[in-house]
Residue, then its C-alpha position, 0 to 999 in steps of 0.5 A: m517511476k513517473v506516474l500520475q503526479f497528484t497535487i494535495p490541496v494545501p491550505l495557506d494556514k496549514s503545514i500539516i494536512v489532515q483528511k478524512d476520506v469516506l468514499p465508495f472505494f480508494y483513489p483507483h490510479l497509481h500516483r505519487h505526490q511530494e508529501i509524505q502520507m500516513s494512512w489509517i485504514q478504518q474501513g475497507e480492504g484490498t491491496l496496497v501497491a507501493d513502488n513494486n511491492m504488494h501488501a494486503f490491507r484491512p481495517n486498522d492498518i496504518f501505512w507510512l508512504g514516502a515522498n514521491q513514492p508511487h502507490i495505489f490502495k486498490s480496493e477489492a473488486s466487490y467495491f466496484q460492483p454497480k450495486s455495491r453499498k460498501k465504502i472505505v473510511a480512512l484518516v490521512i495525514f499529509f506533510n512535506p518535510n521540504g516545504e513549510l516544515a523544512s526549517l523545523f527539520n533543520l533545527p539541531e534539536t530535530k536531527l533525529l526526526k529528520n534522520f528518521i524521515m530520510q530513512s523511511q523513504s520506502g515507507f512502512k507498515v506500523p506493526p499491529a502491536y503499535t497501531a493503538e497508540v499510533s492511531s490514538k496520536m493521529m486522532q489527537i492531531t486531528n482534534s487539535s489545531g495551531t501550535d497544539q497540532l504541531l506539537q502533537f505531530v512532532d510527538l507522533l514522529k518521535q513515537l514512530s522513530g522509537y520503534a525498532d521493527m519497521t519493515p520497509l514497504a519496498t526494497a531499496q532497488k527502484s525500477q527505472m524512470v518511465s514516461e507518464h504514458e507508460g506509468i498510466r499503462i502500468g497502472n492499467i495493467y495492475n488494475y486488470i490483474m487485480q480485478n481478474y486474479d481469481k480467473p485464469i489469466t494468460l500472458e497473452d491476456a495481459a499483453k492485450q491490455a497493454h496493446m503489445t505482443p507477448q514478447a514486448f510485454c514481457r520486456f516492458f513489464k520486467k523493466h519497469t516493475l522488476h517483476t515477471f508477469v507470473s511473479f506479479l500475478n502470484e503475489v496478487r493472488i497470495n495477497e488475496a489469499c492471506k486476507k481470505l485465510t484470516d477473515g474467517a469467511f472460508d471453511n478451509i485452505a483448499t477453498v481459498a486456493y481455488t477462489c484465488g485463481f489456483n487450480s491445485i492445492t499443491n501449486f497453491n502451497r508451493v507459491f504461498k511459501t515462496v511469497t511469504t516464506q510460510s505455509p498457509s497454516e503457519y501464516m494463519t497461526s502467526y497472524f492470529q498470535s500477533v493479533 
């Protein structure tokens, strides 16, 4: 998908860019860049859209995003309220394996690391069991420079390549390339749905945001996102429900269902299992056992 092409400022004396973000909310537009990105979410919550797949994020999650992989870390709606005092904090590492580092990855000694990078083009989330050691290594990279930083970076890649249970953020199937204008339009639709998921949203409502008829909107959305409007809306709602079920802010599952836009607990349970393959109670049990 051709979306906003973001240019990462690269210092002349750096091949690895380390960035600490402290902002009211994450960059709000669907975008991509040549660099691979590792993001450690230290503060903030919301939904990550990577290619055409959605993943809830919360503090202490770590994500790897492939080169030129369209993505947006969409902060929860509360971060955009006029009087909000919330902020996001993230430690981000960028590197371009085809840029200044290309010669490093062409060495026979780093063949396994190059293979790992090539196999991770769809991105992944670091499993909770490994976040402590990965975040520690990211801090070591942040606090070093020169040759030491490069060695720490290589060590991080070696560590990541040794993990066996990395689940891709996106499926192998890709949506068709679209123009930048269409990419912006899709990003606007994503934003509209994510900001209004807790309210009744009809196909006609979404079509109006794209300035299209409902029939044309259905064809456009399915062609370029591989989702129907309803399946995308359901995934957004279930992602939000997963966060609410595990943050301890709600008394029961029914309350979560209604605050995420579902009008019946039966429908919520059915959709939840379709999206996650688990019932809400099974999901909670699995989550707290892993944490």
